C-alpha positions in Angstrom: 0.0 0.0 0.0 1.3 3.4 -0.9 -0.2 6.9 -0.8 -1.2 8.2 -4.2 0.9 11.3 -4.9 -2.0 13.4 -6.1 -3.8 13.0 -2.7 -1.5 15.7 -1.2 -1.3 18.0 -4.2 -2.3 21.6 -3.3 -4.0 24.1 -5.5 -2.1 27.1 -6.7 -4.0 29.5 -4.4 -3.2 27.2 -1.4 0.5 27.3 -2.3 0.5 31.1 -2.7 -1.1 31.5 0.7 1.5 29.2 2.3 4.3 31.3 0.8 2.7 34.5 2.2 2.3 33.0 5.6 5.8 31.6 5.7 7.2 35.1 4.9 4.9 36.9 7.3 3.4 38.8 4.4 -0.1 37.5 4.6 -2.9 39.8 5.6 -5.5 38.7 8.2 -7.9 38.0 5.3 -5.3 35.8 3.5 -4.5 33.9 6.7 -8.2 33.3 7.2 -8.5 32.2 3.5 -5.5 29.8 4.0 -7.1 28.1 7.0 -10.4 27.7 5.2 -8.8 26.1 2.2 -6.5 24.0 4.4 -9.4 22.7 6.5 -11.4 21.9 3.4 -8.5 20.0 1.9 -8.0 18.1 5.1 -11.7 17.2 5.4 -11.7 16.1 1.7 -8.9 13.7 2.5 -10.5 12.4 5.6 -13.8 11.7 3.8 -12.1 9.6 1.0 -12.3 5.9 0.9 -8.9 4.0 1.3 -8.8 3.0 -2.4 -9.0 6.7 -3.3 -6.0 7.6 -1.1 -3.8 4.6 -1.5 -2.5 2.3 -4.3 -3.3 -1.0 -2.8 -1.8 -4.2 -4.3 -0.7 -7.5 -3.0 3.0 -8.0 -2.7 5.0 -11.2 -2.1 8.1 -10.8 0.0 10.6 -13.2 1.2 11.2 -12.8 4.9 14.8 -12.7 6.1 16.1 -15.7 8.1 15.5 -15.6 11.8 18.1 -13.5 13.7 20.7 -15.4 15.6 20.1 -15.0 19.3 23.2 -14.0 21.3 23.9 -12.2 24.5 24.0 -8.5 24.9 26.9 -6.5 26.2 26.9 -3.0 27.5 28.2 -0.2 25.3 31.2 1.4 27.0 30.1 4.8 25.9 26.3 5.1 26.4 25.6 2.0 28.6 23.0 0.6 26.2 22.8 -3.2 26.0 23.8 -4.2 22.5 24.0 -7.5 20.6 27.7 -8.5 21.1 28.3 -9.0 17.4 27.2 -5.4 16.7 29.6 -3.8 19.1 32.7 -2.1 17.5 36.1 -2.0 19.1 37.4 1.5 19.5 40.7 1.4 21.3 40.1 -0.6 24.4 36.3 0.1 24.4 33.4 -1.8 22.8 30.8 0.7 21.6 27.4 0.3 19.9 26.9 1.4 16.2 25.1 4.6 17.2 28.0 5.8 19.4 30.5 4.7 16.8 28.8 6.9 14.2 29.1 9.9 16.6 32.7 9.2 17.4 34.1 9.6 13.9 37.4 11.5 14.6 36.5 11.9 18.3 37.8 10.4 21.5 
């Protein structure tokens, strides 16, 4: 299932009003017009049937093999339990992938 791209397309006037509001150039009347158009667009979406919003089709996927179960070890940087095979050695420390991504070039 995937959202049909045209569902979220906005009319030219809606886009114009968004630009005015973003740049603080909208008058009170234009702001009010924006919210009226915006509410109407939102309600139109909410009132649609699923087949009008989404491309629905059956897909056949192959599931990956079951994950190997192994013990967790504590990341020496953040303290988060992490699958031992996922820890990276940095100097004398074992750290999780998230911490390793933040430590590029850092101690």
